N, C-alpha and C positions, 0 to 999 in steps of 0.2 A: 654216132648217132647225130640227130639233127640240134641245130643249136642257135636259138632264135640273135639275132642281134642287140635285143635288150639285155638277152643275158650275157655277152661280153661285157659290154656296157657295167654292167652291175659288177662280174668278177673286173673290169679294172676301175673301178673304185676302192674294191679288197682287199688291190693289190698296193694301191697306196694309201695304208693303215686304216680306212671308214671304217669306225664302229658306232656313230651315233647320225641319225640323218631327220632331220626335221621336213615335216611335208605334209602336204595338202594335194589329194589324188582327185587328176581329170583323165583325159583321154590322154592326155600327148606325156604322161608321165607314170601312168598307174601298171602296166606291164614291168618298166624298170623298175618301180619303186619296188612291187612285190618281188622282185627276182633280189633284189636287196635285201632284205625281209627275209626271205628265205637261205641266205646267207650268213645269217649269224647277224646282220647290223639292227641295233635299236632302233627302231624307230620311233619319233615323237610325232605321233600325228596331233597335229594344230586344229584351229575351227577356222583362222583366217589368215589367208599366206602373206600380210604382212610378217602376220607372227612367225610364221617360220623362217622366214629371214631374219628378222630382228633376233628369234631365239639365237640364231647360229651364230649370231654377232658375238655376242656375250658368251655363248660356250666356247667359242674360239679364244675370248680376251681371258677365260678362264683359267680352259685347259691347255694353251700354246697348242692345240692342234687345227688344220683347216679347218673350217666348218662347214658343214654341208647340209644345203634345203635340195628340197624340190616342189615345183609347182607347176600347173598345166601351163601350155603355152593362151597365148592370147587375152582375155580378161582374167586368167588365174596370173600371168607375170604384171599386166598392167598395175595391178596391187599391191606389188611391192617398190613401188616409187617413191617411197617417203623412207621405207627400211636401208634401200641400196643408198643413196648418198650418203645416211648416217654411217654406214659400214665404210664409207671411201672414205670422207674424210677423216675418222676415227684411225684411218691405215690399220682397217683388217681384210685379212686373207680368207677368202669365202670361193667354195665353187657352189655353183646354182646349177643343177638341171632342169632344165626349162617344156624341154621339147619342142619342134613346132609344126605346124599345118601339113598335112601329105602333099608332096611334093606331086604326085600323081594326079590328085582331086581335080575335075574341072572347077569345080565352088565348095568353100568349106565355111562353116560361118561365123567360126570364131579366126577365120585369115588375118594377119596383122604382122605388119611389118615391123617385126621386133627390134633390131637391131641401135634404130635412132632414140629408143623408147630408153635402153640401157646405157648408151654412149651419153646420153646428154646426164647422167645419174654419175657419171665420172668412172663406171664400170666396165668391164670388157666384156663384148658379145662377138664366140667364137661361132660358126656355123658348121656343125657337122654332116657334111653331104655327102661324105665318100665314103665309104664302108670298110673299105681296107685300111684307111689313116685313121681310123676311129678312135682305137686305142692308144694311138700315139698322141692321137690332139688330147683326150683327156690325161693322160701325162702330164702332157704341154701345159694341161690350163691349171693344175698342180703348183707348177715350176713357175708358172708366172705369177701366181696368187701371192706365193711364198716369196719370190723377189721382186715383183711391184708394191705387195703390200695393199691388195685392193682383189675387189670382188672380180670373179669371171662367170659369166653365164656362158651355158652350153644349149645350143639350140639344136636338136636332134629333130628332123622332121620323123611323125611317129609312123608313117608308111616304112623307111627304113627300118628302123626301130624292128618293125615285125617280120623283118625278111629272116629268111631261114641261112644257116650257114652248114656246108657238110659237117663240120666239128666245130668245138671253141677255137679262136685264133689264141694266136701265141700273143703272147704280154711282152710289150717293151719294159725294157727296166726301169723302176718305179723312180719318182722324182728325185726323192733321198738319196739314189746313189750316183745322180747325175749333179745335184746342185754344188755349184762350190761351196767351200767352207772354208775359207781365209781366217787365219787370225786376226788380232784385234789389232789395228793401227795404230802402232805409238804416235805421238807428235812428235812433230821438228821441234830439235833439242832449242834452237836459238830463236824457235817464235816462244820455246817456252819461258825462255828467258827472257824476252822482251814480255812476256805478260805476266812475271814473275812483277821485273821492275815494276810496273805500273798500279798491281796488288800492292806491291811495299809502299805506295805514296796515299792510298787511300785509309781511311781513317772508320767510314761505317762499310761495311760491308754487307751484302747480300748474298748469298749461296742459294739458288734457284734451282732444282731439280725437277723435270721432267722423266715420261715413261720409257727413254734414252737412257739418261743414268741407272733407273731399277731394270732393264733388260741385260745393261754390260756390267751389271753387280756391282754398281758405282757408291749406292749409297754408302757404305760404310766411308769411302774415301772420302763422299762431301763432306761427311761430321770431324772427319778426320782434318780436311783443310777449313773448315767454319773454325773451328778449334782451334786451329795455328793463328788462323788470321781475326778470330774474337767477332766472327761474322755472324748474321742470324742466319735463320737457317728459315726454306720457303720450299714450297712445290708450287707447277700447274694443278689444275684443277681434277682435272686423269688421273693424277699422281697422288692426291690427298693422302696424307699419312704416311709415307715415305719416313719420315724423321718424328713416326709416333714416338712419344715418352719421351722426346729432347728439350731439356730445359729450355732451351734457345731456338725451339721452330715455332712460327708464327703461324702454322698452317699455309693456306692459299694465298699464292700471287694471284692477283686478276681483279676480275669485277666482283670477285665472290671473297676479298679479303674482309678478314675483320675490322674495325673501327680502328682497335689499335695498331695492328698490322698497317694499316693505311700510312696513321699517322707515324709509327718507325719509317715505313718507306719511303716519306715524303722528304727523311733526314738522311739517305743513303745517297754515298757518293759514290758508288761503285755497285752492280749486279753482275757476279757470275752464273750465268746460266746455262747447265749443262743438259744437255739430252734433252733439250724442250726448242721446239718450235717458237719463234716470239712473237707470238699468234696477238693480234687485236686484243682477245679476250685475255690472254693472262698477262699481258701490260696494258688495260682497262684504257685502250686507245692511245697509249702513249703517257696517260696523265697518272700511272702508279710512280714512277721513279722521275719527277720532275726535276732530279738534282744530282743524277747520279747517269753515268758512263755503263755500258754493257758491254762485258765479254759472252760471246758466245762460243762455247766449245761442244764441237757437234763435227760426224765422221762426216757430213754433209753439209757445214754450214750455206748460209745464202745473203747473198747480201739486203734482200728487198723480202718482207713476208706481210701481206695483207695490204697491201699499199703506203708501207712506213718502211723505212729504213732499219734494219733487224737490230745491231749493233754497233757499237764502234771499233772494237776488235775482237777478231777470230782467233781463236785456233781450232785446227782441223785434226780430228783423231781420236780415238776409242775413247770415252769418257770415263772410264774407269783407268785406265793409264796417263791418260791426261792430267785427273785432278792429281792423283797420284805425282807425278812429275811436277805439279808448281806444287803443294803442299809441302815435296823437298828444297823447294826453291826457293819458297818464301820468306822473310823472317816473319818471325812470331808477335805478336801485338795483343793487345785486349779489347780492342775494339769496344765495341757495345757492350763489354759481359761485364755483368755485374748481380750479387747478388738482391738488389732492388728491383731491375728490371725479370731478373727471374719470378720472380714472385708476381708482379704485375702482368706478367704471360700464362702463368699459372691460375689465376685468378679471374683474370679478362674475362666476358662474355662475348659472344662473339655480336650482338645486338642490344646496345641499351636505351634505345631509345621508349618513350613513356608511351602509351595508348589507352585512354578512358576504358577502364574496366565495365564491362558488360555480361550480363547476369547470363544462366545459364548456356553460355559457350565458354571454351576454351583460349590460351592464349597459344597460337601454335609453338612459340618456346617453349612454354613450359612443358608441352606435350611431349618437343625431343628431347629437352632437359631429363623426364621421367623416363624416356625408352633411354636413353643411356642410360642411366642407373642401373634399371633389371635386366635388359636385354644380354644373355653373355656375350662374352667377346670373342667366343672361338667361331659364334656365327656367323654365314655369308650374309653382306649385307647390300645391299642394290637400289640406287638412287635414281629414280628418273628424271624429270625434267619439269619444266613448269617453276611458277611461283614459289611452291613451298620446298625447290630443290635443295634453296640455299640455306635455311634453316637446318636440312639435317644434313648437308655437308660436312656442317663444322663439329660432328658427335665424334668421341675421341676415341675414335678405333682406328687401328691401323691398314697399309695400303692392302693387302694381303685378303681383307675378309670386306675390304671394302672396293666397289665395281661404279665407276661413274664413266659412260658414254654419252654426250650431248654436243657432239661438234657440227650438228646439222641443226641445233636447238627445236626439235618435233616433239611434242608432247606424244602422250599415246604408247610406248616404247617397253615402260616397266615391268608391266606384267610379263611381255615376253622376253627383258631381259630376265628376270627372276627365272622362268622357266630354262633357257638356258645356263645359265647359274647352277641348278639343280642338278641338271644333266651333265653336267663335267664334275660336280661336288654332287654326287650320288649318298655320300654318308652323309651332307651335313646339313644343317637344317638352315633354312634362304629366310630372309625378311626381307620385303621390297615396300618402300617409301613413295607413297605418287597425294595425288592429288586427284579431287573428285572426277573435275571435267576430264581429266589424264586418263585414270581408269576407267571411265566410262566408254572410252573409245576402242576398248578390245574386250570387255568383261568375259565375253564369253567365253573367254581361255579359262576361266575355272571351271568349265567342263572338262578342258583337257588335264588340268593340275587334278583333280580328284581322278580322272579314267587311268590317267597316269602314277597316282600316291604318289606325286610331290610332296617334297614336307616344307610348306613355302606358309607364311604368316604375312599377311600383308597391312600393312598400318597406311591410313590416309586422310588426309587434313580435309576434311570436308566444310568448304565453307560456301557451299550451294551456287558456285559459280566459277569462271576462269577469273583466277587470282590474278596474273598479272596485268589481263585488261579495264578490270573495274576499277583496279589503283591508278591505272594511266588514264581510263575514260574521267574517271573523277575528279583528279589532278588539272587537264584540260577544261573541264568544267561542263563535259558531255552527259547527257542521260547512259547510265551502265543498262539499261536496259536489255540491252542484247545479248550482256554476258550474265546477267543473273539467272538464275534457273529454278532453285530454289533445292531445301536437303537432301535429294535421294534416298532413298532407304535402303544404301547399302548393305547393310549387315545382313537384310531381309531375301536382298537377291543374293548375298552369295549362300543363306541356308536353302535356297530352291536351289541352287547347284547341288546342294550336298555337301560344303561345306561349313564350316563353322561362322558365322556373322554374330560381331557385339556392336551394339551399338554405346559410343562412350562421352560422357561429359563428367568423370569422377574419376581422375586419374589415382584416387586412393584406391581402386580395383584393381592396376593393373598386374600387382603381385600375385593375385590371387587369378586373376585371367592369367597369364603367365604360366602360372602351374598347371592352371587347365589345361592348354595347349600342349605342355609338355609330357602329361599323362595321355591325352589322344593321339597324339600325331599329328599329321595331315597336314592340311591345310585350312588357312582362316584370316576373317576379313575383322580388321578393328576400326570399326566406322566412328575418329575421332570427331566431334561436334566442335570448331573451329571458328574463332570471329572471321569475319570478313572487312575489319578495319586496319587489321595490323599486316601493315605493308614491309617489306624485307628494305636493305639497306640498298640493295641493286635500284630496286624502284625508286628509293627516295634520291637516290642522287640522279639517276636519270631525270624526273619529274619531280622537280623542285617547288613548285608552286605554293608547299603548304599543306596541301591536303593530305598528303602521304607523309606527315611527320618529318619532321626536321632529326639531322644530326646532331648527337653531344659531344662537345667539341671534347678531346683526349688531352690529359694535362701530362705533358712529359717532365716537366719539372721535378728535377730530384733522381728521374730513374737514367739517365744517357750521361 
């Protein structure tokens, strides 16, 4: 029986265990995508190509599977050039089927040399131009995506896809059967002893964990090491919430650190960084730990990171095994730990700056605190990017219920990430936090959410502007006119897409609104009217000329 190449390509994806694909169809991918759907793969059909790749990115982070997206060639592919570097920098494996213009055409209006666009983002481009090797090339794309932790884009000319085969092709063994599965690497005993001696000389230690610590199952070991050394616990921004509930966890280390955390970090004399890249962000450009040496524990430690010397000492090995070995080797000490400091950590607010009260609008910090009180702990939270993301990052939520992907610093991804999480966790309710400027970039995906029946509550801090930009411009003494647009009625737009929409300027209504949302299910947008005068600590520290407010100093007397 005749079998088309695009059907064989669909068979190859199914053989890799693919069960979900985020798609926007065009000439170069529609036959393949239709064949994929016919084979039982759940297709989430989005309204913009960027959103297909961004949703697949969040799906991967939440499901642990390789994310799959498909867009058409040419103008379809160029639309994903913001989503791709976000996935590259977050180390997220994706396979993206993009097609290519037909090889046999004398002229094709969507012809584009696609590879340079893709490689410029840091992703990998693979041309599939030889039919006998295509199934192996697809398998290899999954291998590369998993081994290199990056997106792989497949270009398959549409005329080759439509060729007929005498029968279905034999498929090679899938990626999981050939990938190496090495045992965790233990640290060198002599290195452990040397690092332990350095830890024993420290008096104020911080144990900072990243996604590598989570992946290796090192969270419990980090807690034990911190208890043994009297250390504070902290995480990188993507790993926020790893130590949720620990009395001596001070939250995020980096540009998003709270005022109290920054004051404590200034007193630290040693940082043990476990499974995290020591980036400009999580060290706040070298300003976060001015008096501390840094020990990096990593399976692949590096001397340099984003233009800076990464650490003073390195310990190569699996995060969990290395931390467990150190815990056994170091001497116990009290370090920072006392009841007064624990109480201060428990009661500290992320931001204590004061701003003039404005009638008819809400303080964004009050909105976040109110949401934190009423939203169920079991619901999945998704934080977008932009000015408002600082406030949401400090919600009292555990790591496994809170997603942050912002390594590229782009706004406009939140709604796509929420769709990806909803697809990965179909039984869970998802809450997405965003600003009005970011949401409006891809608000058309409300139609996708409604059509696919995704349970997503979108909470928007609407200041009628691009928040980061207005604060920066005002602080520089420049006009903010180019970043102020007025308060779009986001709730009305949501209702136009067939989902719930509420304009909120009274926080006392939240319990009743939440009850209504639980009862009706589906999707909704809560449009919070917030002040455009409250600047986050991140903005205030970067723009200290006075407009954005000033930090209130933290008094550590009696706490240490």
